[in-house]
C-alpha positions as CSV (number, residue, x, y, z in Angstrom):
1,M,-54.4,-11.3,-67.7
2,N,-56.7,-13.6,-65.8
3,I,-58.5,-16.6,-67.1
4,F,-62.1,-17.2,-66.0
5,P,-63.5,-20.6,-66.6
6,A,-67.3,-20.3,-66.9
7,I,-70.2,-22.1,-65.2
8,D,-73.7,-21.3,-66.5
9,L,-76.4,-22.5,-64.2
10,R,-79.8,-23.8,-65.2
11,N,-82.0,-26.1,-63.3
12,Q,-79.1,-26.6,-60.8
13,K,-76.9,-28.0,-63.6
14,C,-73.8,-26.8,-65.5
15,V,-74.9,-26.1,-69.0
16,R,-73.9,-24.2,-72.1
17,L,-75.9,-22.4,-74.8
18,T,-75.1,-21.4,-78.4
19,K,-75.6,-17.7,-79.2
20,G,-77.7,-17.4,-76.1
21,D,-80.4,-19.7,-77.5
22,F,-82.0,-21.6,-74.6
23,S,-83.3,-24.3,-76.9
24,S,-79.7,-25.1,-77.7
25,E,-78.9,-26.0,-74.0
26,K,-76.5,-28.8,-73.4
27,I,-75.8,-30.2,-70.0
28,Y,-72.1,-30.7,-69.3
29,N,-72.1,-31.5,-65.6
30,E,-75.0,-32.4,-63.3
31,D,-73.0,-31.1,-60.4
32,P,-71.8,-27.5,-60.8
33,I,-70.0,-27.6,-57.4
34,R,-67.9,-30.5,-58.7
35,Q,-67.2,-28.5,-61.8
36,A,-65.9,-25.6,-59.8
37,E,-63.7,-28.1,-57.9
38,I,-62.3,-29.3,-61.2
39,F,-61.3,-25.8,-62.1
40,F,-59.8,-25.2,-58.7
41,E,-57.8,-28.4,-58.9
42,N,-56.3,-27.3,-62.2
43,G,-55.0,-24.1,-60.6
44,F,-57.6,-21.5,-61.6
45,R,-58.4,-18.9,-59.0
46,Y,-61.1,-16.9,-60.9
47,L,-64.5,-18.1,-61.9
48,H,-67.3,-16.7,-64.0
49,I,-70.8,-17.8,-63.0
50,V,-74.1,-16.9,-64.8
51,D,-77.4,-17.8,-63.3
52,L,-79.4,-18.5,-66.5
53,D,-82.6,-19.2,-64.5
54,G,-82.1,-15.8,-62.8
55,A,-81.5,-14.1,-66.2
56,L,-84.9,-15.3,-67.4
57,A,-86.8,-14.7,-64.1
58,G,-85.3,-11.4,-63.3
59,E,-84.1,-12.5,-59.9
60,I,-81.4,-14.8,-58.5
61,K,-82.4,-18.4,-58.6
62,N,-79.2,-20.3,-57.8
63,L,-77.9,-18.5,-54.8
64,T,-77.3,-21.6,-52.7
65,I,-75.1,-23.2,-55.3
66,I,-73.2,-20.0,-55.8
67,E,-72.7,-19.6,-52.1
68,N,-71.5,-23.2,-51.8
69,I,-68.9,-22.7,-54.5
70,I,-67.6,-19.5,-53.1
71,K,-67.3,-20.9,-49.5
72,K,-65.8,-24.3,-50.5
73,F,-63.1,-23.1,-52.8
74,K,-60.6,-20.2,-52.8
75,L,-62.0,-18.7,-56.0
76,K,-62.6,-15.0,-56.9
77,V,-66.1,-15.4,-58.3
78,Q,-67.9,-12.9,-60.5
79,V,-71.6,-13.5,-60.8
80,G,-74.3,-12.4,-63.2
81,G,-77.8,-13.2,-64.2
82,G,-81.0,-11.8,-62.8
83,I,-79.4,-9.1,-60.6
84,R,-81.9,-6.3,-60.9
85,N,-82.0,-4.6,-57.5
86,T,-79.9,-3.6,-54.5
87,E,-81.1,-6.5,-52.4
88,S,-79.7,-9.0,-55.0
89,I,-76.4,-7.2,-55.0
90,K,-76.2,-7.3,-51.2
91,R,-77.1,-11.0,-51.0
92,L,-74.2,-11.8,-53.4
93,V,-71.8,-9.5,-51.6
94,D,-72.8,-11.1,-48.3
95,V,-72.0,-14.6,-49.6
96,G,-68.6,-13.5,-50.8
97,A,-68.9,-12.8,-54.5
98,D,-65.9,-10.8,-55.7
99,K,-67.7,-9.0,-58.6
100,I,-71.4,-8.5,-59.3
101,I,-72.3,-8.3,-63.0
102,L,-75.1,-6.0,-64.0
103,G,-76.5,-6.2,-67.5
104,T,-80.2,-5.7,-68.1
105,A,-80.6,-3.6,-64.9
106,A,-77.7,-1.3,-65.9
107,I,-79.1,-0.7,-69.4
108,R,-82.7,-0.2,-68.3
109,D,-82.2,1.8,-65.1
110,N,-79.3,4.3,-65.4
111,D,-79.9,5.7,-61.9
112,F,-79.7,2.3,-60.3
113,F,-76.5,1.4,-62.1
114,K,-74.8,4.7,-61.2
115,K,-75.8,4.4,-57.5
116,S,-74.7,0.7,-57.4
117,C,-71.3,1.6,-58.7
118,S,-71.0,4.2,-56.1
119,K,-72.3,2.2,-53.2
120,Y,-70.4,-1.0,-54.0
121,S,-67.2,0.7,-55.2
122,G,-64.8,-1.7,-57.1
123,T,-67.4,-4.4,-57.1
124,I,-69.9,-3.7,-60.0
125,A,-69.0,-5.2,-63.4
126,L,-70.9,-4.3,-66.5
127,A,-72.0,-7.0,-69.0
128,L,-72.3,-5.6,-72.5
129,D,-73.9,-8.4,-74.6
130,A,-74.3,-7.4,-78.2
131,R,-75.2,-8.4,-81.7
132,S,-73.4,-6.2,-84.3
133,N,-72.5,-3.9,-81.4
134,K,-76.2,-3.3,-80.5
135,I,-76.9,-4.2,-76.9
136,A,-79.3,-7.1,-76.0
137,V,-80.9,-7.6,-72.6
138,S,-83.1,-10.0,-70.6
139,G,-81.1,-13.1,-71.2
140,W,-80.3,-11.9,-74.7
141,K,-83.9,-12.2,-75.7
142,D,-84.6,-8.5,-76.2
143,Q,-82.6,-6.7,-78.8
144,T,-82.1,-2.9,-78.5
145,E,-80.7,-0.4,-80.9
146,L,-78.3,1.0,-78.3
147,N,-74.8,1.0,-79.6
148,V,-72.1,-0.2,-77.1
149,F,-69.7,2.6,-77.8
150,D,-72.4,5.3,-77.3
151,Y,-73.6,3.6,-74.1
152,L,-70.2,3.4,-72.6
153,E,-69.5,7.0,-73.4
154,K,-72.5,7.9,-71.2
155,V,-71.5,5.7,-68.2
156,K,-67.7,5.6,-68.4
157,N,-67.2,7.7,-65.3
158,Y,-69.5,5.8,-63.0
159,G,-66.7,3.7,-61.5
160,I,-67.3,0.5,-63.3
161,A,-65.0,-2.3,-62.0
162,R,-64.7,-4.1,-65.3
163,V,-66.6,-4.5,-68.6
164,I,-67.4,-8.0,-69.9
165,Y,-68.0,-7.6,-73.6
166,T,-69.7,-10.6,-75.3
167,D,-70.4,-10.9,-79.0
168,I,-73.6,-13.0,-78.9
169,D,-73.1,-14.2,-82.4
170,K,-69.8,-15.6,-81.4
171,D,-70.8,-17.1,-78.1
172,G,-70.7,-20.9,-77.9
173,T,-69.8,-21.2,-81.6
174,G,-66.1,-22.0,-81.2
175,T,-65.2,-19.6,-84.1
176,G,-63.0,-17.3,-82.1
177,P,-64.0,-14.1,-80.2
178,N,-64.6,-10.6,-81.6
179,F,-61.1,-9.4,-81.1
180,E,-61.5,-6.3,-83.2
181,D,-64.4,-4.6,-81.3
182,T,-63.2,-5.7,-77.9
183,Y,-59.8,-4.1,-78.6
184,K,-61.4,-0.9,-79.9
185,L,-63.5,-0.6,-76.8
186,A,-60.6,-1.3,-74.4
187,D,-58.5,1.3,-76.3
188,R,-61.2,4.0,-76.2
189,F,-62.3,3.6,-72.5
190,N,-60.1,3.6,-69.4
191,I,-61.9,0.6,-67.9
192,P,-60.6,-3.0,-67.5
193,F,-62.1,-5.2,-70.2
194,M,-62.8,-8.9,-70.5
195,I,-63.2,-10.9,-73.7
196,S,-66.1,-13.3,-73.7
197,G,-67.8,-15.4,-76.4
198,G,-66.3,-17.7,-79.0
199,I,-62.9,-18.6,-77.4
200,S,-62.1,-21.8,-79.3
201,S,-58.5,-22.7,-78.7
202,I,-55.3,-22.1,-76.8
203,A,-54.2,-20.1,-79.8
204,D,-57.1,-17.6,-79.1
205,V,-55.8,-17.2,-75.6
206,N,-52.2,-16.8,-76.6
207,K,-53.2,-14.2,-79.2
208,I,-54.9,-12.1,-76.6
209,I,-51.8,-12.2,-74.4
210,K,-49.5,-11.4,-77.3
211,D,-51.7,-8.6,-78.7
212,N,-51.5,-7.0,-75.2
213,K,-54.5,-4.6,-75.8
214,K,-55.3,-3.7,-72.2
215,I,-57.5,-6.8,-71.8
216,E,-57.8,-7.8,-68.1
217,G,-59.2,-11.3,-68.6
218,V,-60.8,-13.8,-70.8
219,I,-63.9,-16.0,-70.1
220,I,-63.9,-19.5,-71.5
221,G,-66.8,-21.9,-71.5
222,K,-67.8,-24.4,-74.2
223,A,-64.2,-24.9,-75.5
224,I,-63.3,-26.3,-72.1
225,Y,-66.3,-28.5,-71.8
226,E,-65.9,-30.0,-75.3
227,N,-62.1,-30.5,-74.8
228,K,-61.1,-28.1,-77.5
229,I,-58.9,-26.5,-74.8
230,N,-56.9,-28.8,-72.5
231,L,-57.4,-27.7,-68.9
232,L,-53.9,-28.7,-67.9
233,E,-52.4,-26.7,-70.7
234,L,-54.7,-23.7,-70.0
235,G,-53.8,-23.9,-66.3
236,K,-50.1,-23.6,-67.2
237,I,-50.7,-20.5,-69.2
238,N,-52.9,-19.1,-66.4
239,G,-50.1,-19.7,-63.9
240,K,-47.8,-17.4,-65.7
241,Y,-50.0,-14.3,-65.2
């Protein structure tokens, strides 16, 4: 299992939200490149970046910062937020992104999603952001009635590199992730899954490892920034896997 520290970019700063609410934004580092360096120095080799400006605008807004992070550090970076067309995917692939995360575009344009998975084999990750297992899109502002299980049943054979399942109601709350539904999804579909949203402690991470439910990785954000999880301790766990 791989641990992905998270950097959410807004106005060229490293921020975190609670339950996807932009009014809850809190700045944790004015320099996201330095934040990436901190993660690298602590032994992490994977990084999760979300371009929040891009998610709202529908196009990548922080490409320069993303490119600088990828080129400066030996990190496998997965990037999401505002990636709605083939040109955006190509720009991120060209700067060295390891995985490209599609969310809104995948849900709203099935043909685009299917073709992207085929053209960029092994590169396209799917973000499933949900409230009560109903998918939300457009920076989590627009709530659909589309059930995550039903949607995955439709797209499961597209060649999705990984699925990032985020329970929005857990995200940024520090109350623990939605283990139950993530495990159910991972068990039903033969696709690598990542847990995201609500990781609050080392105990949460150890539980995921112990449960051994076909989880490829875990994304951790606010718990790191608010020192609920010690980076050195987390790095030691990360180094074992």
